[in-house]
N, C-alpha and C positions, 0 to 999 in steps of 0.2 A: 894239125888242128887240135886246139885245146879249149877247155872251158875256164874262164876267169872265175875262180871260186867266190870272189868278193861281189862281182856284179851278176854272177850266175848266167853269163852270156858267153858265146863263142868269141875268142880273141881274133881280131883282124877282120871281123865281119861288119858290114855296114849295119848300123843300129838305127831303127826308125821306131821309137817307142809308141806303142798303141795304148790308148786309154781303155781299151776293151779287154780288160783282164781284172782279176781279183785274186784274193788268197785262196789256196786250195783248202778244202775242209781238213780240220785237224786229223792227223793220222793217215792221210792219203799218201800212198806210196806210188810213185810213178812206175807204171807197169805195162804201158802200152804206147806204141807210136802209131799215129793215124796218118796215113798218106792221103793227101787231097790233090785235086787238080783244078786249076782255074785260070782264066784269062779275062782281061777287061780292056775294052769290050770283048765279048765272046769271040774267040778266034783271032784276036790281035795280041801281039806280044811286044814287050820291051818298053812300054810307056810307064808313066808314073801312077797310073790309075789304081793298081793294087795297093801301093803305099797309101794313096789317098783314101781308098776304101777302108783300110784297116786303121786309119787315123781320123775317120769321120770328117774328111775334108773333100770328098768326092763331089764334083759339081753335077748335080742332078740334071742340069740343062745341057750338058756337054754331049750326051748321047741318049737316045731313047731308052736303052736298057738301064742306064744309071738312075733314071726316075723310079724304076721298079725296086732298086736295091738301096737307094741313098739313105733310107731311114733305118737300115739294119745296123746293128752294133756287133761286129764280129772281128775276130783276129785269129792269127795263127802264131805259133812260136817262130817258125821259119818259113821263108820262101826260097825256092831254088829256081832261078830264072833259066830260060832256054840256054843261055850262054854259060851257065854254071855259077853265076853270081849268087852269093848267099846274102840274105837280108834277115835280120832278127827283129821281131816286133815285141816279143814278150820274153822276160827271163824264164828259164825252164822251171823253176820252183813255183812260179805263179800259174794260175789257171787262165789259159787263153780260151776265148769263146769261139771254138772252131767246130765242135762236134754237134752241138744242138741236142735235140731229143735223140738219144742213142743208147745202145746196149751192146756189151761185148761179153760173151761167155757168162751170161746171166747177171752181169753187173751193169746197172743203169748209170746215166749221167757220166759218160766217158770223159768229159772235160775235167772231172775231178782227179783222174788218175792217168791222163795221157798227155803226150806231147804231140802237137799238130804240125805237120810239115806239108806246105803247099808246093806243088810243082807247077810251074807256069806251063799250061797246056790245056788240052781238052780231051774228052773221053775217047774220041775216035781217031786221034792223031798220035803217032808214036812220039814218045818223049825222047829227048836228045841223049846221045851217048854220055855227054858230060854230066847231065842231070843224074843219071844212074850212078856215075862215079862219085859225085859229090854226095848224093843221098846215102850211098854205102859208107862213105867216110864219116858222115854225120852220125849215122846210126851206130857205127862202131864206137865213136866218142861217147855217145849217150849210154851205150851198154856199159862202157868202162866207168861212167860217172854214176849211174843209177842201178843198184843191185837188182831191182825188180824187173829190169829189162833184159831181154834176150832176143836172139834172131827169130824166136817163135812168137814174140809179142808184137807182131806187126799186123795192121789191118788197114783196109781202105775205108774211106768214108762210106762207100757202098755197103761194106760189111757190117758197120755199126748202126747205120740208118738206112736199111734197104728199101723202105717204103718211100723215102724222101730223096735219097741221093744216089748218083751213079758213078761219081768220081772215085778214084782216078780213071776209071773206065776200062773197057776191054783192050785198049791199046797199051795199058800198063803191063809190063812183063815181070810178074812176080818171080818167075824162075830165074830170070836174069839177075834180079836184085839179090836173091838168095845165093846165087853163084858168086856174085861180087862180094857179098858179105863173107862167104866161106874163104875166098881168096884173101881178103883183108885180115881175116882171123888167123891166117897162117903166117903173116908177115911180122 
């Protein structure tokens, strides 16, 4: 897995450009990876709804939950589906709109300095083995590409927005992710 330096995107990954991004503030160094969890509709996997949500094309009438979120303008840099498929919505050097009102180690507006990675899932259901493998691979590539990142600069959406968000939830195994990162660091 590699990053195309010209496009600032992962090579060989399905690209679904989101309009919900902009330039990072001048001088912002990427120094955080935020892990999220989502499914659309909640608890259902594999459909096109996340792509549609991040591209502002979600049909508000297709499901009662969609009417609640259809006006939101959000995105993430990446999505890792249950089967391990990677989808990229925003180039890494752009600011994706994934964190919202947030704070990490005293720094506010985490979108300014973070990369957001969505895992297809929900808080109380274990994520798939392949999702952990792909997530660890992606994080290793990002650490190699961005000097401000390390295996210590990872947080859940719940960590940076604890009053608003619970994802990736208690089912996400941070110890397992750190172990996989350590194994990949040795290869």
